[in-house]
C-alpha positions as CSV (number, residue, x, y, z in Angstrom):
1,R,7.5,64.9,-40.8
2,I,4.3,65.1,-38.7
3,L,5.9,64.1,-35.4
4,F,8.9,66.7,-35.5
5,P,6.5,70.1,-35.4
6,Y,4.7,68.5,-32.5
7,N,8.5,68.3,-31.2
8,G,9.3,71.5,-32.5
9,G,6.2,72.8,-30.2
10,F,7.8,71.0,-26.9
11,M,11.4,72.4,-27.4
12,K,9.8,76.1,-27.7
13,L,7.7,75.4,-24.8
14,V,10.7,74.5,-22.8
15,A,12.5,77.5,-24.4
16,D,9.7,79.9,-22.6
17,G,10.1,78.2,-19.0
18,V,7.5,75.3,-19.1
19,E,8.9,72.8,-17.3
20,F,9.1,69.3,-19.3
21,V,8.0,67.2,-16.5
22,A,4.9,69.5,-16.6
23,I,4.4,68.9,-20.4
24,D,4.8,65.1,-20.3
25,K,1.8,64.9,-17.3
26,E,-0.5,67.8,-19.6
27,M,-0.2,65.5,-22.8
28,E,-0.4,62.2,-21.1
29,K,-3.5,64.0,-19.6
30,F,-4.6,64.3,-23.6
31,G,-4.2,61.3,-24.0
32,W,-0.9,60.1,-25.3
33,P,1.0,56.7,-24.5
34,M,4.0,59.0,-23.1
35,G,5.0,62.5,-22.9
36,P,7.2,64.1,-25.3
37,A,10.0,64.4,-23.1
38,Y,9.8,60.8,-22.1
39,L,9.1,59.7,-25.9
40,I,12.2,61.3,-27.2
41,D,14.4,59.3,-24.6
42,V,12.8,56.3,-25.6
43,I,13.8,57.2,-29.4
44,G,17.1,58.2,-28.7
45,I,18.4,61.4,-28.1
46,D,21.0,60.8,-30.6
47,T,18.8,59.7,-33.2
48,A,16.0,62.8,-32.6
49,H,18.7,65.0,-33.1
50,Q,20.0,64.0,-36.2
51,A,16.3,63.3,-37.1
52,Q,15.7,66.6,-36.3
53,E,18.6,68.2,-38.2
54,I,17.2,66.4,-41.6
55,M,13.9,68.0,-41.0
56,A,15.5,71.3,-40.2
57,N,17.2,71.0,-43.7
58,S,14.0,69.6,-45.5
59,Y,11.7,72.3,-44.5
60,P,13.5,75.5,-42.6
61,D,11.1,77.8,-42.7
62,R,8.7,75.7,-40.4
63,M,11.7,73.3,-38.7
64,K,14.6,75.2,-38.5
65,D,15.7,77.2,-35.0
66,S,18.8,78.9,-34.6
67,T,19.4,78.9,-30.8
68,E,20.2,75.6,-29.3
69,S,17.0,73.9,-28.1
70,A,17.0,71.1,-25.1
71,L,17.4,68.5,-27.4
72,T,20.9,69.6,-28.5
73,F,22.1,70.4,-25.1
74,L,21.3,67.1,-24.0
75,F,23.0,65.6,-27.2
76,K,26.0,67.7,-26.3
77,Q,26.2,66.4,-22.8
78,K,26.1,62.9,-24.3
79,R,22.9,61.9,-22.9
80,F,21.0,59.8,-25.3
81,G,17.9,58.4,-23.1
82,Q,17.2,54.9,-22.4
83,K,19.9,53.6,-24.4
84,N,22.6,55.3,-21.7
85,N,20.2,55.9,-18.7
86,G,20.1,59.3,-19.0
87,G,18.4,61.8,-21.1
88,F,15.3,64.2,-19.9
89,Y,15.3,61.6,-17.2
90,N,17.4,59.4,-15.3
91,Y,16.4,55.6,-15.8
92,Q,17.3,52.4,-13.5
93,K,15.6,48.7,-13.5
94,D,12.7,48.1,-11.6
95,P,12.5,44.7,-9.7
96,K,11.1,43.0,-13.0
97,G,13.8,44.5,-14.8
98,Q,12.0,46.9,-16.6
99,L,13.5,50.6,-17.2
100,K,11.7,53.3,-15.1
101,K,12.0,56.8,-15.9
102,V,13.1,59.0,-12.7
103,V,13.1,62.9,-12.6
104,A,16.8,64.2,-12.3
105,P,16.6,67.0,-10.7
106,E,20.0,68.8,-12.1
107,I,19.0,68.4,-15.8
108,Q,15.5,70.1,-14.7
109,T,17.7,72.7,-13.3
110,Q,20.3,72.9,-16.1
111,I,17.1,73.1,-18.8
112,A,15.2,75.5,-17.0
113,G,18.2,77.7,-17.0
114,M,18.3,77.9,-20.8
115,A,15.2,79.1,-21.1
116,K,14.3,83.0,-22.6
117,N,11.4,83.5,-20.8
118,K,9.5,82.6,-17.9
119,L,5.9,82.1,-19.2
120,K,3.2,80.5,-16.9
121,L,0.7,79.3,-19.7
122,T,-2.8,77.2,-18.7
123,D,-3.1,73.8,-19.6
124,A,-5.3,74.5,-22.8
125,E,-2.2,77.1,-24.0
126,I,0.0,74.0,-23.5
127,I,-2.1,71.6,-25.4
128,D,-2.5,74.1,-28.3
129,R,1.2,75.0,-28.8
130,M,2.1,70.9,-29.1
131,M,-0.6,69.9,-31.1
132,L,-1.6,73.1,-33.8
133,P,2.1,72.3,-35.5
134,M,1.1,68.6,-35.6
135,I,-2.5,69.3,-37.3
136,F,-1.3,71.9,-39.7
137,E,1.6,69.7,-40.9
138,G,-0.7,67.0,-41.3
139,I,-2.8,69.5,-43.3
140,L,-0.1,70.2,-45.9
141,C,0.8,66.6,-46.5
142,L,-2.8,66.0,-47.4
143,E,-2.4,69.4,-49.7
144,E,1.0,68.5,-51.3
145,K,-0.9,65.0,-51.8
146,I,1.6,63.1,-49.7
147,V,-1.4,61.3,-48.6
148,A,-4.8,60.7,-50.6
149,S,-7.1,61.7,-47.9
150,P,-7.7,62.7,-44.4
151,I,-8.3,59.2,-43.3
152,E,-4.9,58.5,-44.2
153,V,-3.3,61.0,-42.2
154,D,-5.2,59.9,-39.2
155,M,-4.8,56.1,-39.7
156,G,-1.0,56.9,-40.1
157,L,-1.2,58.9,-36.7
158,L,-2.9,56.1,-34.8
159,L,-1.4,53.3,-35.8
160,G,2.3,54.9,-36.1
161,L,2.4,57.4,-33.4
162,G,0.0,56.5,-30.9
163,F,-2.2,59.1,-31.4
164,P,-4.9,59.3,-28.8
165,P,-7.7,57.0,-30.4
166,F,-10.5,58.4,-28.8
167,R,-9.4,61.6,-30.6
168,G,-9.8,60.2,-34.1
169,G,-6.6,61.4,-35.3
170,A,-5.2,65.3,-35.8
171,L,-7.6,66.3,-38.6
172,A,-10.6,64.6,-36.6
173,Y,-9.4,66.9,-34.1
174,A,-8.9,69.8,-36.0
175,D,-12.7,69.0,-37.0
176,S,-13.5,69.1,-33.2
177,I,-11.8,72.4,-32.4
178,G,-13.3,74.3,-36.1
179,A,-11.2,75.8,-38.6
180,K,-12.2,79.5,-37.6
181,V,-11.2,78.8,-34.0
182,L,-7.8,77.0,-35.7
183,L,-7.5,80.3,-37.4
184,E,-7.9,82.5,-34.6
185,K,-4.9,80.6,-32.7
186,S,-3.0,80.4,-35.5
187,K,-3.0,84.1,-35.8
188,Q,-2.5,84.5,-32.0
189,Y,0.4,82.2,-32.0
190,V,2.2,83.6,-35.0
191,G,1.8,87.3,-33.5
192,L,3.5,86.3,-30.8
193,G,6.6,85.2,-33.1
194,L,6.3,81.4,-32.5
195,G,7.2,81.2,-36.3
196,A,5.9,79.4,-39.4
197,M,5.5,76.2,-37.7
198,Y,2.2,78.3,-36.3
199,K,0.9,79.2,-39.6
200,A,-2.6,77.8,-40.8
201,P,-2.4,76.2,-44.2
202,K,-4.5,77.6,-47.0
203,T,-7.4,74.5,-46.7
204,L,-8.4,75.9,-42.9
205,E,-8.9,79.2,-44.6
206,E,-11.1,77.7,-47.3
207,Q,-12.9,75.5,-44.6
208,A,-13.8,78.2,-42.4
209,S,-15.2,80.5,-45.0
210,K,-17.1,77.4,-46.4
211,G,-18.1,75.6,-43.3
212,Q,-16.5,72.9,-44.4
213,K,-14.7,70.1,-42.3
214,F,-12.3,66.9,-43.2
215,F,-14.9,64.4,-42.0
216,P,-18.0,65.8,-42.8
217,M,-21.1,64.3,-40.7
């Protein structure tokens, strides 16, 4: 549930004309062990596509998108990722027999051709658009008592998703930005028409008004 809003942010970036290879590089610099396109290839395009449909049906206001995404395009092309040596990237074995990703220019061109816009975004904007949906979904899980405490959200991400350890988890990262700044970013991206996935939960509004954090020092 928390991973797929992150993936949703990725799909929206690609739809806005940001190259997926550039997004992968930026999120690896942020600290993830692999970028979102590479991660989806490892999970499997078919598996990710099925999971995305389940998430969209469960949380349609935030996770449903009527336009064809790059994920759906690759699924229809039967490019299922590492399992059949072609997803966002092509895959070939290195001398040790390990699969190595190789940029597939034809896929880059085809996916770029699907873009609705041709935006030029800064590195900070790419990170915001990737990370805000994950932060907000984590907060919603806390609000809905899916988890009992902020530390459980962050430990799940650190141990289960490979969240960059030095950033502490999504809610610790939210604290480092600050509730007021996150609210401003939320208004900015909702105003740009990116949808409910970028709408800040009520908890952030309360934190901003009271000067609170998830992890008070």
